[in-house]
N, C-alpha and C positions, 0 to 999 in steps of 0.2 A: 597560499590560498586554501590548499587542502587542510592544512593545520587549523586555519581559522574556521573553516566549515566544520571540522571535527570537534573543535572546542565549542562552537555554537550548538551543535547537536547534543554534545555531552552535557552542556549546561541546561538545555531545555528538557532533556530526558526526565529529570526528577519532577518537573512540573507536569508533564504528561502522565507520569505514573502516580502522581499524588492522589488522584481520585481513587486509585485502587489500593493504596498502601497507607494512607494517613489514618490516624485513629479517630477522626471525626466522621468518617464515612461508614455507614452501617450496612450498605448494600454493596454488591459487587457485580460486575459483568457476569452474566450467566444465571443470576438469581431471578426468581419470579418477581414481577412488580408487586409491591405490597398492596393489599386491598384497602381502599378508602373511598369515602363519599365526600362530595363537596358541592357547594352551591355554584353552579355554572353562571347563574345570574340570580338576582334577588328572588327568592321563592322557588327556584328550580334546582332541586337536588338531583345529582347524578352519581353514579359509581364509576370509578376508573375502568372497571371490568366491562362497562357498557361500550367501551371503545376497542374491544378486542377485534382483531381483523384489520386494524389500522396501525401505522407507524405513529407512535406517541412520543412527542417531545414535551418534557416537563422542565420548566425553569423556575428556580427559586430566587427571589430578589427582594430588595427593600428600596423604597423611594429615595432614601438618604444615602444609598450605597453608590460610591463613585464608579467602580468598575461595572456595576449593574447598569448605570446610566450611560456608559460607553457601549455596552453590549446590546441593550434592547433596541436602539435605533437600527442597528445592523440586522438584528433578528427580524424586525419589521420589513426591511427592504430585501434582504437576501434569502429569507426563509418563508415568512408569513405571506408576503405578497405573491410569492411563487406557488405556494401549496395550499393556501387557505380554502380554495374551492375543490381541492382534490378529495375524492371520496375515501381515500386510504390514508389520510393524514389528519392528526389531531394535535393541537398545541395548547398548552395551559401554562400560564404564568401565575405563580402563587406568591402573593405579597406577604412575606414573613412578618407576623405581628402587626399587620395593617388591615384595617377594615374598609368597607365600601366608601366611607366618608373621606378616606385618604386616597384610595386607589382610583375611584371614578374621576375626581378632578385632575389627578396626576395623568391618567390615561388621556383625558381630553386635552390637557395642556400640551402633552408631548405628541399628540396626533397618532397614538397607537390604536389599532383596530382589532388586535388579538384579545382573547379573553384574559382578564386580570382578576384573580380570585383571592379573596381574603383567606389568610391562614393565621388568624388572630392569636391562637395559643400554640402555634407551631405543631398542631396536631398532625398535619401531613408531613411537614418538614422533618419531624423527629422520627418518622418511619425510614428516612433516608440518611439522616446525618444529625450530628449534635451541634455543629456550627459551620461557618464559612459559606458565603455567597459572593457572587452569583454561583449557581450550581445548576448544571444541566444533566438530565437523565433521558435516555432514549430507550424505548421498549419496542420490540418487534410485534408483529401481528399476533403472535401467540402470548404476548404479555411477558416476554423475557427481556431483562435488561441487557442491552447490547452495546451501550456506550454511556460513559459518565465523565463529567469534567467539573473542576472546581476553579473559580476565579475567571479572569478574562485576560486573554492575550490575542492579538490579531492572528497569530499563527495557529493557535489552537482553534479559534473560531472558524478560520478557513477550513481546517481539517474537519470540523464538525459539519460545516455546510457541505463539503465534498462527500462526507459520509452519508448525509441525508439525501443528497442528490443521487448517489449510487443506489441507495435503498429504494427511493421513490421511482427511479428508472426501472428497477427490477419489478416493483409492484404494478407498474403501468403496462407490463407485457401481458 
């Protein structure tokens, strides 16, 4: 049993470390969040810096991406519904190479209530990476990247939820 557990841990370690070591990731834990602006909704442009003082979760996805479609319903239930009204939490989902005309119907069809924002030309995505989605980035209240992940696995997702829960608990004190 111990050998099986060790084998499992060793096989998952590269996946966990991938976001820090792969050549497609341009940011790393400890970096400042890149500066960028985006349309929070049609006609309302904001800067990511406007959210300083909050724990910021950024997700990059595409509507056609299978792992993204497995992850986002869990994000809705386990993260967004828990923290959407918390003053110290912000969450943004960027649709890589997809506009409002694709994102709005997708969001409605799936029943998502979190912000889904177009990133038509990968202008935001390319500040973080060159490829690979889904991708999650978490920044602390000072705008420092404190967590990154690539792809989707239930184990990694649970670790991210636990990480967010601990940070939000600390911010609630």
